[in-house]
Kinemage of the C-alpha trace (Angstrom):
@kinemage 1
@onewidth
@group {chain A} dominant
@subgroup {mainchain}
@vectorlist {calphas} color= white
{ca met a 1} P 315.640 169.516 -256.271
{ca gln a 2} L 314.499 166.172 -257.887
{ca thr a 3} L 315.780 163.003 -256.288
{ca thr a 4} L 316.294 159.322 -257.029
{ca val a 5} L 317.877 156.462 -255.116
{ca lys a 6} L 321.682 156.603 -254.547
{ca ser a 7} L 322.089 152.802 -255.738
{ca pro a 8} L 319.863 149.967 -256.491
{ca val a 9} L 317.753 148.538 -253.646
{ca ser a 10} L 316.305 145.004 -254.021
{ca phe a 11} L 313.397 143.263 -252.317
{ca val a 12} L 312.335 139.541 -252.368
{ca gly a 13} L 308.902 138.309 -251.259
{ca val a 14} L 305.350 137.176 -252.649
{ca gly a 15} L 302.458 139.036 -254.246
{ca leu a 16} L 299.602 139.399 -251.761
{ca his a 17} L 296.906 138.370 -254.087
{ca ser a 18} L 298.816 136.157 -256.562
{ca gly a 19} L 300.945 134.353 -253.860
{ca gln a 20} L 303.809 134.136 -256.487
{ca pro a 21} L 307.425 134.694 -255.418
{ca val a 22} L 308.701 138.012 -256.780
{ca arg a 23} L 312.181 139.903 -256.911
{ca met a 24} L 312.143 143.557 -257.405
{ca thr a 25} L 314.888 146.160 -257.694
{ca ile a 26} L 314.556 149.851 -257.510
{ca lys a 27} L 317.293 151.547 -259.630
{ca pro a 28} L 318.473 155.157 -259.935
{ca ala a 29} L 317.163 157.340 -262.722
{ca ser a 30} L 317.787 160.742 -264.188
{ca ala a 31} L 315.829 163.984 -263.587
{ca glu a 32} L 312.360 164.027 -265.448
{ca tyr a 33} L 312.538 160.255 -265.870
{ca gly a 34} L 309.565 159.684 -263.602
{ca ile a 35} L 308.583 156.108 -262.135
{ca trp a 36} L 308.681 153.353 -264.567
{ca phe a 37} L 308.141 149.522 -263.887
{ca gln a 38} L 310.145 147.087 -266.124
{ca arg a 39} L 308.757 143.428 -266.316
{ca thr a 40} L 312.022 141.470 -266.637
{ca asp a 41} L 309.980 138.250 -267.213
{ca val a 42} L 308.267 139.652 -270.324
{ca glu a 43} L 309.573 138.995 -273.740
{ca gly a 44} L 308.259 139.860 -277.200
{ca arg a 45} L 306.168 142.875 -275.779
{ca asp a 46} L 306.822 146.319 -274.413
{ca ala a 47} L 307.878 145.457 -270.794
{ca leu a 48} L 307.937 149.075 -269.538
{ca val a 49} L 304.704 150.174 -267.501
{ca pro a 50} L 304.462 153.818 -266.448
{ca ala a 51} L 303.604 154.674 -262.991
{ca arg a 52} L 300.905 157.008 -263.997
{ca trp a 53} L 297.278 157.788 -263.238
{ca asp a 54} L 296.156 157.227 -266.786
{ca ala a 55} L 297.717 153.777 -266.739
{ca val a 56} L 295.473 152.553 -264.072
{ca ala a 57} L 293.123 149.924 -265.028
{ca pro a 58} L 290.045 148.378 -263.167
{ca ala a 59} L 290.938 145.864 -260.458
{ca arg a 60} L 289.655 144.468 -257.230
{ca leu a 61} L 291.210 145.469 -253.905
{ca cys a 62} L 294.535 146.892 -255.395
{ca thr a 63} L 295.886 149.391 -257.883
{ca leu a 64} L 296.818 147.873 -261.155
{ca leu a 65} L 298.930 149.596 -263.820
{ca val a 66} L 298.670 148.319 -267.633
{ca asn a 67} L 300.677 149.534 -270.635
{ca asp a 68} L 299.410 149.620 -274.207
{ca ala a 69} L 300.815 146.241 -274.831
{ca gly a 70} L 298.755 144.711 -272.092
{ca val a 71} L 301.842 144.266 -269.678
{ca ser a 72} L 300.770 144.913 -266.084
{ca val a 73} L 301.912 145.350 -262.529
{ca ser a 74} L 299.528 145.138 -259.601
{ca thr a 75} L 299.443 146.099 -255.861
{ca val a 76} L 301.813 149.138 -256.531
{ca glu a 77} L 300.260 151.342 -253.796
{ca his a 78} L 302.494 150.691 -250.883
{ca leu a 79} L 305.657 151.097 -252.839
{ca met a 80} L 304.392 154.240 -254.532
{ca ala a 81} L 303.418 155.659 -251.201
{ca ala a 82} L 307.100 154.959 -249.777
{ca leu a 83} L 308.620 156.582 -252.928
{ca ala a 84} L 306.451 159.758 -252.562
{ca gly a 85} L 306.930 159.714 -248.665
{ca cys a 86} L 310.720 159.762 -249.237
{ca gly a 87} L 310.352 162.444 -251.880
{ca ile a 88} L 311.628 160.140 -254.709
{ca tyr a 89} L 309.872 160.847 -258.017
{ca asn a 90} L 312.454 159.241 -260.610
{ca ala a 91} L 313.373 155.553 -260.427
{ca leu a 92} L 313.305 152.384 -262.747
{ca ile a 93} L 311.774 149.422 -260.992
{ca glu a 94} L 312.740 145.979 -262.395
{ca ile a 95} L 310.408 143.395 -261.211
{ca asp a 96} L 310.327 139.604 -262.400
{ca gly a 97} L 306.526 139.122 -261.860
{ca pro a 98} L 303.103 140.680 -262.194
{ca glu a 99} L 302.698 141.918 -258.490
{ca val a 100} L 304.802 143.902 -256.026
{ca pro a 101} L 305.845 141.965 -253.032
{ca ile a 102} L 303.592 142.733 -250.034
{ca leu a 103} L 306.505 142.275 -247.570
{ca asp a 104} L 304.831 143.236 -244.103
{ca gly a 105} L 301.761 144.704 -245.619
{ca ser a 106} L 302.903 148.298 -245.149
{ca ser a 107} L 305.369 150.699 -246.538
{ca ala a 108} L 307.991 150.618 -243.667
{ca pro a 109} L 310.417 148.063 -245.253
{ca phe a 110} L 310.434 150.149 -248.393
{ca val a 111} L 310.981 153.393 -246.565
{ca ala a 112} L 313.765 151.844 -244.264
{ca ala a 113} L 315.778 150.486 -247.291
{ca phe a 114} L 315.478 153.742 -249.218
{ca leu a 115} L 316.714 155.863 -246.328
{ca ala a 116} L 319.528 153.374 -245.448
{ca arg a 117} L 320.881 153.460 -249.044
{ca gly a 118} L 320.446 157.158 -249.290
{ca ile a 119} L 318.575 159.533 -251.608
{ca arg a 120} L 320.531 161.481 -254.348
{ca gln a 121} L 319.600 164.903 -255.474
{ca leu a 122} L 319.416 165.644 -259.253
{ca arg a 123} L 320.127 168.905 -261.016
{ca ala a 124} L 316.623 169.858 -261.790
{ca pro a 125} L 313.844 171.624 -259.844
{ca ile a 126} L 310.733 169.664 -258.433
{ca arg a 127} L 307.340 170.444 -260.302
{ca ala a 128} L 304.134 170.215 -258.210
{ca ile a 129} L 300.509 170.067 -259.000
{ca arg a 130} L 298.806 172.849 -257.098
{ca val a 131} L 295.029 172.423 -256.675
{ca leu a 132} L 293.219 175.716 -257.611
{ca asp a 133} L 289.505 174.691 -257.169
{ca thr a 134} L 287.419 172.001 -255.411
{ca val a 135} L 286.919 168.670 -257.342
{ca glu a 136} L 284.758 165.968 -255.968
{ca val a 137} L 283.732 162.552 -257.118
{ca arg a 138} L 281.313 159.912 -255.563
{ca asp a 139} L 280.369 156.257 -255.695
{ca gly a 140} L 277.541 155.577 -253.422
{ca ala a 141} L 278.170 156.716 -249.930
{ca ala a 142} L 281.956 157.083 -250.762
{ca thr a 143} L 283.363 160.402 -251.604
{ca ala a 144} L 286.889 161.720 -252.588
{ca arg a 145} L 287.628 165.402 -253.023
{ca phe a 146} L 290.560 167.800 -253.667
{ca asp a 147} L 290.520 171.359 -252.158
{ca pro a 148} L 293.144 174.125 -252.571
{ca ala a 149} L 295.707 174.047 -249.749
{ca asp a 150} L 299.297 175.449 -249.225
{ca thr a 151} L 300.643 172.006 -248.516
{ca phe a 152} L 299.644 168.433 -249.141
{ca glu a 153} L 296.996 167.317 -246.561
{ca leu a 154} L 295.357 164.074 -246.184
{ca asp a 155} L 291.762 163.721 -244.416
{ca phe a 156} L 290.194 160.227 -244.129
{ca his a 157} L 287.167 158.684 -242.626
{ca ile a 158} L 286.111 155.046 -242.491
{ca glu a 159} L 283.191 153.177 -240.989
{ca phe a 160} L 283.322 149.251 -240.562
{ca ala a 161} L 280.694 147.145 -238.704
{ca asp a 162} L 283.531 145.274 -236.902
{ca arg a 163} L 284.129 146.772 -233.626
{ca ala a 164} L 287.922 146.057 -233.970
{ca ile a 165} L 287.743 148.827 -236.588
{ca gly a 166} L 284.536 150.598 -236.177
{ca thr a 167} L 284.583 154.363 -237.143
{ca gln a 168} L 287.899 156.098 -237.470
{ca ala a 169} L 289.131 159.456 -238.771
{ca lys a 170} L 292.429 161.382 -239.209
{ca thr a 171} L 293.790 164.512 -240.783
{ca leu a 172} L 297.590 165.046 -241.321
{ca asn a 173} L 299.765 167.643 -242.996
{ca met a 174} L 302.038 165.433 -244.847
{ca ala a 175} L 305.101 167.911 -244.996
{ca asn a 176} L 308.477 167.237 -243.673
{ca gly a 177} L 308.492 163.364 -243.137
{ca ala a 178} L 305.058 163.149 -241.536
{ca phe a 179} L 304.484 159.956 -243.907
{ca ile a 180} L 307.373 158.341 -242.262
{ca arg a 181} L 306.574 159.166 -238.784
{ca glu a 182} L 302.733 158.631 -238.897
{ca leu a 183} L 301.611 156.254 -241.551
{ca cys a 184} L 304.347 154.124 -243.134
{ca asp a 185} L 304.289 151.243 -240.760
{ca ser a 186} L 300.490 150.822 -240.865
{ca arg a 187} L 299.501 147.592 -242.442
{ca thr a 188} L 296.671 146.507 -245.012
{ca phe a 189} L 293.640 145.135 -243.057
{ca cys a 190} L 290.729 143.155 -243.770
{ca arg a 191} L 287.852 140.893 -242.085
{ca gln a 192} L 288.306 137.265 -241.864
{ca ser a 193} L 285.062 136.769 -243.870
{ca asp a 194} L 286.555 138.833 -246.575
{ca val a 195} L 289.695 136.642 -246.531
{ca asp a 196} L 287.540 133.581 -247.002
{ca ala a 197} L 285.652 135.142 -249.944
{ca met a 198} L 288.785 136.345 -251.612
{ca arg a 199} L 290.507 133.088 -251.414
{ca arg a 200} L 287.368 131.530 -253.022
{ca asn a 201} L 287.808 134.020 -255.846
{ca gly a 202} L 291.552 133.448 -256.362
{ca leu a 203} L 292.701 136.419 -254.406
{ca ala a 204} L 294.869 137.159 -251.333
{ca leu a 205} L 296.743 133.745 -251.988
{ca gly a 206} L 299.810 135.300 -250.474
{ca gly a 207} L 297.977 136.894 -247.381
{ca thr a 208} L 298.984 135.754 -243.955
{ca leu a 209} L 298.449 136.970 -240.338
{ca glu a 210} L 302.222 138.248 -240.760
{ca asn a 211} L 301.392 140.677 -243.747
{ca ala a 212} L 297.918 141.887 -242.935
{ca val a 213} L 295.755 142.860 -239.971
{ca val a 214} L 292.908 140.433 -240.018
{ca val a 215} L 289.819 141.349 -237.677
{ca asp a 216} L 286.784 139.212 -236.680
{ca gly a 217} L 284.077 141.254 -234.983
{ca asp a 218} L 285.855 142.847 -231.921
{ca arg a 219} L 289.046 140.637 -232.199
{ca val a 220} L 292.208 141.450 -233.953
{ca leu a 221} L 293.558 137.928 -235.085
{ca ser a 222} L 297.068 139.026 -236.029
{ca pro a 223} L 299.852 138.273 -233.665
{ca gly a 224} L 300.822 141.276 -231.598
{ca gly a 225} L 297.703 143.178 -232.220
{ca leu a 226} L 297.520 146.657 -233.724
{ca arg a 227} L 300.673 149.006 -234.299
{ca his a 228} L 298.331 151.956 -233.821
{ca ala a 229} L 294.903 152.079 -232.340
{ca asp a 230} L 293.704 153.719 -235.513
{ca glu a 231} L 295.947 151.537 -237.848
{ca ala a 232} L 293.225 151.062 -240.214
{ca val a 233} L 292.406 154.733 -241.023
{ca arg a 234} L 296.234 155.287 -241.213
{ca his a 235} L 296.620 152.587 -243.856
{ca lys a 236} L 293.806 153.980 -245.896
{ca met a 237} L 295.742 157.258 -245.834
{ca leu a 238} L 298.868 155.221 -246.848
{ca asp a 239} L 297.021 153.812 -249.789
{ca ala a 240} L 295.617 157.187 -250.836
{ca met a 241} L 299.256 158.584 -250.708
{ca gly a 242} L 300.372 155.879 -253.020
{ca asp a 243} L 297.650 156.252 -255.481
{ca leu a 244} L 298.030 159.985 -255.561
{ca ala a 245} L 301.878 159.459 -256.187
{ca leu a 246} L 300.580 158.275 -259.651
{ca ala a 247} L 299.964 162.031 -260.440
{ca thr a 248} L 303.747 161.847 -261.293
{ca cys a 249} L 304.380 165.149 -259.274
{ca pro a 250} L 303.778 165.947 -255.546
{ca ile a 251} L 300.305 167.604 -254.974
{ca leu a 252} L 299.835 170.895 -253.250
{ca gly a 253} L 296.260 170.438 -252.058
{ca arg a 254} L 293.936 168.758 -249.478
{ca tyr a 255} L 292.760 165.317 -250.387
{ca thr a 256} L 289.563 164.181 -248.404
{ca gly a 257} L 288.373 160.471 -248.570
{ca asp a 258} L 285.284 159.304 -246.959
{ca arg a 259} L 285.134 155.550 -247.348
{ca ala a 260} L 287.081 156.035 -250.539
{ca gly a 261} L 289.229 153.268 -252.174
{ca his a 262} L 291.726 152.828 -254.852
{ca ala a 263} L 289.329 153.283 -257.740
{ca leu a 264} L 287.582 156.260 -256.428
{ca thr a 265} L 290.876 158.040 -255.825
{ca asn a 266} L 291.912 157.377 -259.463
{ca thr a 267} L 288.415 158.673 -260.579
{ca leu a 268} L 289.112 161.858 -258.654
{ca met a 269} L 292.609 162.291 -260.300
{ca arg a 270} L 291.144 161.827 -263.729
{ca ala a 271} L 288.320 164.375 -262.783
{ca leu a 272} L 291.185 166.840 -261.676
{ca phe a 273} L 293.184 166.472 -264.984
{ca ala a 274} L 289.961 166.819 -267.117
{ca arg a 275} L 289.685 170.341 -265.690
{ca pro a 276} L 292.557 172.454 -266.564
{ca asp a 277} L 291.210 175.478 -264.745
{ca ala a 278} L 291.156 173.316 -261.499
{ca tyr a 279} L 295.029 172.942 -261.119
{ca arg a 280} L 298.321 174.372 -262.207
{ca val a 281} L 301.814 172.740 -262.450
{ca val a 282} L 304.229 174.899 -260.657
{ca met a 283} L 308.004 174.902 -260.289
{ca cys a 284} L 308.938 174.723 -256.549
{ca asp a 285} L 311.109 177.321 -255.083
{ca ala a 286} L 313.235 176.420 -251.987
{ca glu a 287} L 310.372 177.511 -249.388
{ca thr a 288} L 307.592 175.498 -251.506
{ca ala a 289} L 309.903 172.408 -251.600
{ca lys a 290} L 310.147 172.428 -247.870
{ca lys a 291} L 306.421 171.789 -247.621
{ca leu a 292} L 306.680 168.527 -249.672
{ca pro a 293} L 306.378 165.010 -248.001
{ca gly a 294} L 310.048 164.054 -248.499
{ca ser a 295} L 311.592 167.276 -247.509
{ca gly a 296} L 314.594 166.772 -245.092
{ca val a 297} L 314.144 162.990 -244.579
{ca gly a 298} L 317.435 161.050 -244.376
{ca arg a 299} L 318.875 158.228 -242.427
{ca ala a 300} L 318.336 159.466 -238.896
{ca asp a 301} L 314.666 158.864 -239.594
{ca ile a 302} L 315.124 155.068 -239.701
{ca ala a 303} L 315.367 155.046 -235.950
{ca gly a 304} L 311.616 155.526 -235.765
{ca leu a 305} L 310.732 152.691 -238.013
{ca ala a 306} L 310.335 149.892 -235.376
{ca his a 307} L 308.441 147.812 -237.738
{ca ala a 308} L 310.651 148.172 -240.746
{ca ala a 309} L 312.309 144.653 -240.735
């Protein structure tokens, strides 16, 4: 069955790129509502922004949603990944600024709060998007691809010159809480040289060594080091999970990303939905629902989130 949060859940922090303080509250919503952001600081224009693939606008280093009135919300990917990983596809998100708070740079604080507050089932079946044929897009050396699969699978490969990251690859079946166990605490990462360049261009103004993994050559500059030896590729998978959640329904298929980023993942979704023969929207029976990312998750899963605070 479809779900929502049991009661409102609030977060206070700063935007990674804007550096602006922000308060955000995720509120329960009815079945078939979907995920919507509402900019509470906007007056005189439509303040509702849909969390949908076709509302994504070009942006550097994050996922940006924009409505027809030009009202936007950025850096939504970690929150969207947390919602999808907990199986939540209906919610109203009130936010008093243009960017989702970065918190610790991962999805773990969102996941822990959702599970602690509880998830409510709604009286409507889950719809899913079943991939029927291979769809692939490219941008230079980067590729992103959908293939048919019985469950939702993520396969990612990255290559960086910095030895602290290097070449990493990982494949996961995302059913039954795998996102919570394997990916949600992996933080955004960057190179020190990238941080310097971003700040010269007015980006990463809210970034610190506490909310991002910063590397320089073979050194990890963030206190405490890495949470996982392959934290970088895990975070890229987390980002993909959040961007794919903008499909508005869980996906039954395999996503493969090779050096892919936010823009290429969105291009892939647009390519999929431009081909009606390549997918089908299905109603999930009980057996199919058990294969989805948020199936069976609950408060007991919080114990494994050592980095949720």
